[in-house]
N, CA, C and O atoms as a Maestro MAE file, in Angstrom:
{
 s_m_m2io_version
 :::
 2.0.0
}

f_m_ct {
 s_m_title
 :::
 protein
 m_atom[224] {
  # First column is atom index #
  i_m_mmod_type
  r_m_x_coord
  r_m_y_coord
  r_m_z_coord
  i_m_residue_number
  s_m_chain_name
  s_m_pdb_residue_name
  s_m_pdb_atom_name
  i_m_atomic_number
  :::
  1 25 7.228 7.825 53.004 1 A "UNK " " N  " 7
  2 3 6.485 7.490 54.208 1 A "UNK " " CA " 6
  3 2 6.853 5.973 54.745 1 A "UNK " " C  " 6
  4 15 6.925 5.084 53.897 1 A "UNK " " O  " 8
  5 25 7.063 5.687 55.988 2 A "UNK " " N  " 7
  6 3 7.633 4.290 56.375 2 A "UNK " " CA " 6
  7 2 6.313 3.506 56.581 2 A "UNK " " C  " 6
  8 15 5.179 3.983 56.546 2 A "UNK " " O  " 8
  9 25 6.661 2.219 56.803 3 A "UNK " " N  " 7
  10 3 5.618 1.233 56.592 3 A "UNK " " CA " 6
  11 2 4.724 1.431 57.661 3 A "UNK " " C  " 6
  12 15 3.526 1.308 57.404 3 A "UNK " " O  " 8
  13 25 5.107 1.750 58.950 4 A "UNK " " N  " 7
  14 3 4.241 1.598 60.284 4 A "UNK " " CA " 6
  15 2 3.181 2.738 59.964 4 A "UNK " " C  " 6
  16 15 1.992 2.556 60.228 4 A "UNK " " O  " 8
  17 25 3.667 3.998 59.350 5 A "UNK " " N  " 7
  18 3 2.876 5.039 58.961 5 A "UNK " " CA " 6
  19 2 1.744 4.786 58.094 5 A "UNK " " C  " 6
  20 15 0.568 5.109 58.266 5 A "UNK " " O  " 8
  21 25 2.316 4.119 57.078 6 A "UNK " " N  " 7
  22 3 1.438 3.930 56.006 6 A "UNK " " CA " 6
  23 2 0.136 2.739 56.582 6 A "UNK " " C  " 6
  24 15 -1.047 2.843 56.258 6 A "UNK " " O  " 8
  25 25 0.639 1.757 57.391 7 A "UNK " " N  " 7
  26 3 -0.183 0.869 58.132 7 A "UNK " " CA " 6
  27 2 -1.356 1.533 58.963 7 A "UNK " " C  " 6
  28 15 -2.533 1.172 58.917 7 A "UNK " " O  " 8
  29 25 -0.837 2.570 59.735 8 A "UNK " " N  " 7
  30 3 -1.477 3.397 60.451 8 A "UNK " " CA " 6
  31 2 -2.555 4.336 59.722 8 A "UNK " " C  " 6
  32 15 -3.670 4.438 60.235 8 A "UNK " " O  " 8
  33 25 -2.310 4.896 58.760 9 A "UNK " " N  " 7
  34 3 -3.250 5.423 57.625 9 A "UNK " " CA " 6
  35 2 -4.093 4.550 56.864 9 A "UNK " " C  " 6
  36 15 -5.170 5.053 56.544 9 A "UNK " " O  " 8
  37 25 -3.872 3.293 56.464 10 A "UNK " " N  " 7
  38 3 -4.701 2.471 56.027 10 A "UNK " " CA " 6
  39 2 -5.615 1.838 57.090 10 A "UNK " " C  " 6
  40 15 -6.709 1.327 56.851 10 A "UNK " " O  " 8
  41 25 -5.059 1.933 58.233 11 A "UNK " " N  " 7
  42 3 -6.328 1.387 59.220 11 A "UNK " " CA " 6
  43 2 -7.287 2.402 59.567 11 A "UNK " " C  " 6
  44 15 -8.402 2.054 59.953 11 A "UNK " " O  " 8
  45 25 -6.953 3.732 59.465 12 A "UNK " " N  " 7
  46 3 -7.678 4.821 59.888 12 A "UNK " " CA " 6
  47 2 -8.705 4.907 58.609 12 A "UNK " " C  " 6
  48 15 -9.888 5.203 58.775 12 A "UNK " " O  " 8
  49 25 -8.189 4.645 57.416 13 A "UNK " " N  " 7
  50 3 -9.300 4.574 56.271 13 A "UNK " " CA " 6
  51 2 -10.073 3.522 56.311 13 A "UNK " " C  " 6
  52 15 -11.251 3.661 55.981 13 A "UNK " " O  " 8
  53 25 -9.687 2.521 56.635 14 A "UNK " " N  " 7
  54 3 -10.533 1.101 56.707 14 A "UNK " " CA " 6
  55 2 -11.786 1.375 57.889 14 A "UNK " " C  " 6
  56 15 -12.958 1.017 57.765 14 A "UNK " " O  " 8
  57 25 -11.273 2.005 58.892 15 A "UNK " " N  " 7
  58 3 -12.383 2.309 59.851 15 A "UNK " " CA " 6
  59 2 -13.370 3.311 59.323 15 A "UNK " " C  " 6
  60 15 -14.585 3.188 59.483 15 A "UNK " " O  " 8
  61 25 -12.793 4.319 58.678 16 A "UNK " " N  " 7
  62 3 -13.654 5.596 58.166 16 A "UNK " " CA " 6
  63 2 -14.415 4.783 56.852 16 A "UNK " " C  " 6
  64 15 -15.621 5.013 56.767 16 A "UNK " " O  " 8
  65 25 -14.021 4.156 56.153 17 A "UNK " " N  " 7
  66 3 -14.891 3.725 55.015 17 A "UNK " " CA " 6
  67 2 -15.538 2.454 55.084 17 A "UNK " " C  " 6
  68 15 -16.361 2.122 54.231 17 A "UNK " " O  " 8
  69 25 -15.192 1.648 56.138 18 A "UNK " " N  " 7
  70 3 -16.009 0.404 56.420 18 A "UNK " " CA " 6
  71 2 -15.355 -0.646 55.337 18 A "UNK " " C  " 6
  72 15 -15.916 -1.730 55.176 18 A "UNK " " O  " 8
  73 25 -14.296 -0.358 54.676 19 A "UNK " " N  " 7
  74 3 -13.532 -1.423 53.873 19 A "UNK " " CA " 6
  75 2 -12.480 -1.871 54.743 19 A "UNK " " C  " 6
  76 15 -11.970 -1.291 55.702 19 A "UNK " " O  " 8
  77 25 -12.197 -3.204 54.160 20 A "UNK " " N  " 7
  78 3 -11.401 -3.844 55.177 20 A "UNK " " CA " 6
  79 2 -9.807 -3.454 55.057 20 A "UNK " " C  " 6
  80 15 -9.460 -3.274 53.890 20 A "UNK " " O  " 8
  81 25 -8.911 -3.312 55.910 21 A "UNK " " N  " 7
  82 3 -7.570 -2.908 55.791 21 A "UNK " " CA " 6
  83 2 -6.880 -4.183 54.638 21 A "UNK " " C  " 6
  84 15 -6.026 -3.937 53.787 21 A "UNK " " O  " 8
  85 25 -7.319 -5.135 54.816 22 A "UNK " " N  " 7
  86 3 -6.557 -6.255 53.865 22 A "UNK " " CA " 6
  87 2 -7.059 -5.834 52.486 22 A "UNK " " C  " 6
  88 15 -6.283 -5.832 51.530 22 A "UNK " " O  " 8
  89 25 -8.300 -5.489 52.363 23 A "UNK " " N  " 7
  90 3 -8.624 -5.239 51.033 23 A "UNK " " CA " 6
  91 2 -8.061 -3.939 50.426 23 A "UNK " " C  " 6
  92 15 -7.853 -3.905 49.213 23 A "UNK " " O  " 8
  93 25 -7.768 -2.723 51.305 24 A "UNK " " N  " 7
  94 3 -7.230 -1.811 50.933 24 A "UNK " " CA " 6
  95 2 -5.588 -2.003 50.581 24 A "UNK " " C  " 6
  96 15 -4.954 -1.428 49.696 24 A "UNK " " O  " 8
  97 25 -5.176 -2.853 51.416 25 A "UNK " " N  " 7
  98 3 -3.767 -3.181 51.157 25 A "UNK " " CA " 6
  99 2 -3.478 -3.610 49.907 25 A "UNK " " C  " 6
  100 15 -2.534 -3.183 49.243 25 A "UNK " " O  " 8
  101 25 -4.528 -4.734 49.429 26 A "UNK " " N  " 7
  102 3 -4.518 -5.368 48.060 26 A "UNK " " CA " 6
  103 2 -4.533 -4.295 46.895 26 A "UNK " " C  " 6
  104 15 -3.849 -4.407 45.878 26 A "UNK " " O  " 8
  105 25 -5.335 -3.311 47.144 27 A "UNK " " N  " 7
  106 3 -5.571 -2.348 46.057 27 A "UNK " " CA " 6
  107 2 -4.405 -1.312 46.104 27 A "UNK " " C  " 6
  108 15 -4.283 -0.539 45.154 27 A "UNK " " O  " 8
  109 25 -3.539 -1.254 47.162 28 A "UNK " " N  " 7
  110 3 -2.621 -0.389 46.906 28 A "UNK " " CA " 6
  111 2 -1.460 -1.228 46.191 28 A "UNK " " C  " 6
  112 15 -0.724 -0.721 45.344 28 A "UNK " " O  " 8
  113 25 -1.374 -2.451 46.578 29 A "UNK " " N  " 7
  114 3 -0.416 -3.396 45.964 29 A "UNK " " CA " 6
  115 2 -0.602 -3.717 44.583 29 A "UNK " " C  " 6
  116 15 0.272 -4.241 43.892 29 A "UNK " " O  " 8
  117 25 -1.723 -3.406 44.190 30 A "UNK " " N  " 7
  118 3 -2.114 -3.834 42.723 30 A "UNK " " CA " 6
  119 2 -2.712 -5.431 42.588 30 A "UNK " " C  " 6
  120 15 -2.803 -6.029 41.515 30 A "UNK " " O  " 8
  121 25 -3.029 -5.883 43.678 31 A "UNK " " N  " 7
  122 3 -3.697 -7.324 43.751 31 A "UNK " " CA " 6
  123 2 -4.926 -7.432 43.438 31 A "UNK " " C  " 6
  124 15 -5.319 -8.485 42.938 31 A "UNK " " O  " 8
  125 25 -5.820 -6.346 43.669 32 A "UNK " " N  " 7
  126 3 -7.180 -6.068 43.170 32 A "UNK " " CA " 6
  127 2 -6.928 -4.958 42.431 32 A "UNK " " C  " 6
  128 15 -6.279 -3.976 42.793 32 A "UNK " " O  " 8
  129 25 -7.613 -5.194 41.077 33 A "UNK " " N  " 7
  130 3 -7.875 -4.152 40.041 33 A "UNK " " CA " 6
  131 2 -8.914 -3.698 39.805 33 A "UNK " " C  " 6
  132 15 -8.872 -2.604 39.242 33 A "UNK " " O  " 8
  133 25 -10.312 -4.288 40.105 34 A "UNK " " N  " 7
  134 3 -11.414 -3.387 39.850 34 A "UNK " " CA " 6
  135 2 -12.409 -3.694 41.002 34 A "UNK " " C  " 6
  136 15 -13.175 -4.654 41.079 34 A "UNK " " O  " 8
  137 25 -12.245 -2.731 41.833 35 A "UNK " " N  " 7
  138 3 -13.200 -2.532 43.025 35 A "UNK " " CA " 6
  139 2 -14.526 -2.136 42.611 35 A "UNK " " C  " 6
  140 15 -14.729 -1.221 41.813 35 A "UNK " " O  " 8
  141 25 -15.402 -2.809 43.143 36 A "UNK " " N  " 7
  142 3 -16.916 -2.383 42.883 36 A "UNK " " CA " 6
  143 2 -17.250 -0.963 43.111 36 A "UNK " " C  " 6
  144 15 -16.724 -0.307 44.010 36 A "UNK " " O  " 8
  145 25 -18.111 -0.503 42.307 37 A "UNK " " N  " 7
  146 3 -18.462 1.017 42.677 37 A "UNK " " CA " 6
  147 2 -18.921 1.372 44.016 37 A "UNK " " C  " 6
  148 15 -18.603 2.455 44.506 37 A "UNK " " O  " 8
  149 25 -19.642 0.535 44.633 38 A "UNK " " N  " 7
  150 3 -19.878 0.949 46.135 38 A "UNK " " CA " 6
  151 2 -18.802 0.907 47.145 38 A "UNK " " C  " 6
  152 15 -18.842 1.534 48.204 38 A "UNK " " O  " 8
  153 25 -17.736 0.057 46.728 39 A "UNK " " N  " 7
  154 3 -16.466 0.513 47.533 39 A "UNK " " CA " 6
  155 2 -15.751 1.432 47.105 39 A "UNK " " C  " 6
  156 15 -14.934 1.877 47.911 39 A "UNK " " O  " 8
  157 25 -15.780 1.913 46.012 40 A "UNK " " N  " 7
  158 3 -14.974 3.273 45.307 40 A "UNK " " CA " 6
  159 2 -15.763 4.188 46.119 40 A "UNK " " C  " 6
  160 15 -15.157 4.980 46.840 40 A "UNK " " O  " 8
  161 25 -17.164 4.181 46.096 41 A "UNK " " N  " 7
  162 3 -17.932 5.468 46.828 41 A "UNK " " CA " 6
  163 2 -17.584 5.461 48.376 41 A "UNK " " C  " 6
  164 15 -17.323 6.515 48.956 41 A "UNK " " O  " 8
  165 25 -17.590 4.385 48.944 42 A "UNK " " N  " 7
  166 3 -17.271 4.355 50.356 42 A "UNK " " CA " 6
  167 2 -15.737 5.075 50.638 42 A "UNK " " C  " 6
  168 15 -15.504 5.995 51.423 42 A "UNK " " O  " 8
  169 25 -14.746 4.345 49.727 43 A "UNK " " N  " 7
  170 3 -13.546 5.166 49.721 43 A "UNK " " CA " 6
  171 2 -13.368 6.661 49.792 43 A "UNK " " C  " 6
  172 15 -12.832 7.364 50.647 43 A "UNK " " O  " 8
  173 25 -13.986 6.958 48.623 44 A "UNK " " N  " 7
  174 3 -13.964 8.323 48.275 44 A "UNK " " CA " 6
  175 2 -14.628 9.077 49.295 44 A "UNK " " C  " 6
  176 15 -14.048 10.104 49.646 44 A "UNK " " O  " 8
  177 25 -15.813 8.773 49.901 45 A "UNK " " N  " 7
  178 3 -16.472 9.439 51.045 45 A "UNK " " CA " 6
  179 2 -15.443 9.633 52.180 45 A "UNK " " C  " 6
  180 15 -15.301 10.729 52.722 45 A "UNK " " O  " 8
  181 25 -14.802 8.652 52.490 46 A "UNK " " N  " 7
  182 3 -13.934 8.580 53.567 46 A "UNK " " CA " 6
  183 2 -12.732 9.440 53.354 46 A "UNK " " C  " 6
  184 15 -12.254 9.978 54.352 46 A "UNK " " O  " 8
  185 25 -12.133 9.660 52.093 47 A "UNK " " N  " 7
  186 3 -11.272 10.145 51.853 47 A "UNK " " CA " 6
  187 2 -11.554 11.831 51.521 47 A "UNK " " C  " 6
  188 15 -10.675 12.689 51.444 47 A "UNK " " O  " 8
  189 25 -12.982 12.031 51.355 48 A "UNK " " N  " 7
  190 3 -13.279 13.409 51.172 48 A "UNK " " CA " 6
  191 2 -13.021 13.972 49.946 48 A "UNK " " C  " 6
  192 15 -12.818 15.178 49.810 48 A "UNK " " O  " 8
  193 25 -13.014 13.034 48.882 49 A "UNK " " N  " 7
  194 3 -12.906 13.330 47.362 49 A "UNK " " CA " 6
  195 2 -13.947 12.916 46.536 49 A "UNK " " C  " 6
  196 15 -14.734 12.115 47.041 49 A "UNK " " O  " 8
  197 25 -14.139 13.266 45.396 50 A "UNK " " N  " 7
  198 3 -15.260 12.864 44.421 50 A "UNK " " CA " 6
  199 2 -14.899 11.485 43.902 50 A "UNK " " C  " 6
  200 15 -13.708 11.200 43.776 50 A "UNK " " O  " 8
  201 25 -15.755 10.695 43.624 51 A "UNK " " N  " 7
  202 3 -15.474 9.382 43.311 51 A "UNK " " CA " 6
  203 2 -14.652 9.469 41.987 51 A "UNK " " C  " 6
  204 15 -13.807 8.580 41.892 51 A "UNK " " O  " 8
  205 25 -14.716 10.364 40.923 52 A "UNK " " N  " 7
  206 3 -14.013 10.544 39.886 52 A "UNK " " CA " 6
  207 2 -12.641 10.769 40.142 52 A "UNK " " C  " 6
  208 15 -11.862 10.605 39.203 52 A "UNK " " O  " 8
  209 25 -12.171 11.145 41.337 53 A "UNK " " N  " 7
  210 3 -10.678 11.107 41.227 53 A "UNK " " CA " 6
  211 2 -10.293 9.967 41.520 53 A "UNK " " C  " 6
  212 15 -9.165 9.640 41.152 53 A "UNK " " O  " 8
  213 25 -11.122 9.019 42.273 54 A "UNK " " N  " 7
  214 3 -10.472 7.619 42.513 54 A "UNK " " CA " 6
  215 2 -10.522 6.708 40.997 54 A "UNK " " C  " 6
  216 15 -10.109 5.549 40.958 54 A "UNK " " O  " 8
  217 25 -11.042 7.360 39.877 55 A "UNK " " N  " 7
  218 3 -11.372 6.413 38.702 55 A "UNK " " CA " 6
  219 2 -10.241 6.952 37.875 55 A "UNK " " C  " 6
  220 15 -9.971 6.300 36.866 55 A "UNK " " O  " 8
  221 25 -9.550 7.999 38.119 56 A "UNK " " N  " 7
  222 3 -8.180 8.662 37.220 56 A "UNK " " CA " 6
  223 2 -7.274 7.834 37.185 56 A "UNK " " C  " 6
  224 15 -6.221 8.096 36.603 56 A "UNK " " O  " 8
  :::
 }
 m_bond[223] {
  # First column is bond index #
  i_m_from
  i_m_to
  i_m_order
  :::
  1 1 2 1
  2 2 3 1
  3 3 4 2
  4 3 5 1
  5 5 6 1
  6 6 7 1
  7 7 8 2
  8 7 9 1
  9 9 10 1
  10 10 11 1
  11 11 12 2
  12 11 13 1
  13 13 14 1
  14 14 15 1
  15 15 16 2
  16 15 17 1
  17 17 18 1
  18 18 19 1
  19 19 20 2
  20 19 21 1
  21 21 22 1
  22 22 23 1
  23 23 24 2
  24 23 25 1
  25 25 26 1
  26 26 27 1
  27 27 28 2
  28 27 29 1
  29 29 30 1
  30 30 31 1
  31 31 32 2
  32 31 33 1
  33 33 34 1
  34 34 35 1
  35 35 36 2
  36 35 37 1
  37 37 38 1
  38 38 39 1
  39 39 40 2
  40 39 41 1
  41 41 42 1
  42 42 43 1
  43 43 44 2
  44 43 45 1
  45 45 46 1
  46 46 47 1
  47 47 48 2
  48 47 49 1
  49 49 50 1
  50 50 51 1
  51 51 52 2
  52 51 53 1
  53 53 54 1
  54 54 55 1
  55 55 56 2
  56 55 57 1
  57 57 58 1
  58 58 59 1
  59 59 60 2
  60 59 61 1
  61 61 62 1
  62 62 63 1
  63 63 64 2
  64 63 65 1
  65 65 66 1
  66 66 67 1
  67 67 68 2
  68 67 69 1
  69 69 70 1
  70 70 71 1
  71 71 72 2
  72 71 73 1
  73 73 74 1
  74 74 75 1
  75 75 76 2
  76 75 77 1
  77 77 78 1
  78 78 79 1
  79 79 80 2
  80 79 81 1
  81 81 82 1
  82 82 83 1
  83 83 84 2
  84 83 85 1
  85 85 86 1
  86 86 87 1
  87 87 88 2
  88 87 89 1
  89 89 90 1
  90 90 91 1
  91 91 92 2
  92 91 93 1
  93 93 94 1
  94 94 95 1
  95 95 96 2
  96 95 97 1
  97 97 98 1
  98 98 99 1
  99 99 100 2
  100 99 101 1
  101 101 102 1
  102 102 103 1
  103 103 104 2
  104 103 105 1
  105 105 106 1
  106 106 107 1
  107 107 108 2
  108 107 109 1
  109 109 110 1
  110 110 111 1
  111 111 112 2
  112 111 113 1
  113 113 114 1
  114 114 115 1
  115 115 116 2
  116 115 117 1
  117 117 118 1
  118 118 119 1
  119 119 120 2
  120 119 121 1
  121 121 122 1
  122 122 123 1
  123 123 124 2
  124 123 125 1
  125 125 126 1
  126 126 127 1
  127 127 128 2
  128 127 129 1
  129 129 130 1
  130 130 131 1
  131 131 132 2
  132 131 133 1
  133 133 134 1
  134 134 135 1
  135 135 136 2
  136 135 137 1
  137 137 138 1
  138 138 139 1
  139 139 140 2
  140 139 141 1
  141 141 142 1
  142 142 143 1
  143 143 144 2
  144 143 145 1
  145 145 146 1
  146 146 147 1
  147 147 148 2
  148 147 149 1
  149 149 150 1
  150 150 151 1
  151 151 152 2
  152 151 153 1
  153 153 154 1
  154 154 155 1
  155 155 156 2
  156 155 157 1
  157 157 158 1
  158 158 159 1
  159 159 160 2
  160 159 161 1
  161 161 162 1
  162 162 163 1
  163 163 164 2
  164 163 165 1
  165 165 166 1
  166 166 167 1
  167 167 168 2
  168 167 169 1
  169 169 170 1
  170 170 171 1
  171 171 172 2
  172 171 173 1
  173 173 174 1
  174 174 175 1
  175 175 176 2
  176 175 177 1
  177 177 178 1
  178 178 179 1
  179 179 180 2
  180 179 181 1
  181 181 182 1
  182 182 183 1
  183 183 184 2
  184 183 185 1
  185 185 186 1
  186 186 187 1
  187 187 188 2
  188 187 189 1
  189 189 190 1
  190 190 191 1
  191 191 192 2
  192 191 193 1
  193 193 194 1
  194 194 195 1
  195 195 196 2
  196 195 197 1
  197 197 198 1
  198 198 199 1
  199 199 200 2
  200 199 201 1
  201 201 202 1
  202 202 203 1
  203 203 204 2
  204 203 205 1
  205 205 206 1
  206 206 207 1
  207 207 208 2
  208 207 209 1
  209 209 210 1
  210 210 211 1
  211 211 212 2
  212 211 213 1
  213 213 214 1
  214 214 215 1
  215 215 216 2
  216 215 217 1
  217 217 218 1
  218 218 219 1
  219 219 220 2
  220 219 221 1
  221 221 222 1
  222 222 223 1
  223 223 224 2
  :::
 }
}
């Protein structure tokens, strides 16, 4: 996947989850290691997956 497509997908996830695109980027890059449970819940809901899937 090219960088522009990845950025577009991150922006869409940010809008759907109410988590900032910058925070999502830091998670993807491993710069943030332990997101809070409320953040994980928001991301899981936006992605349509169970929270447990994001914890694996």
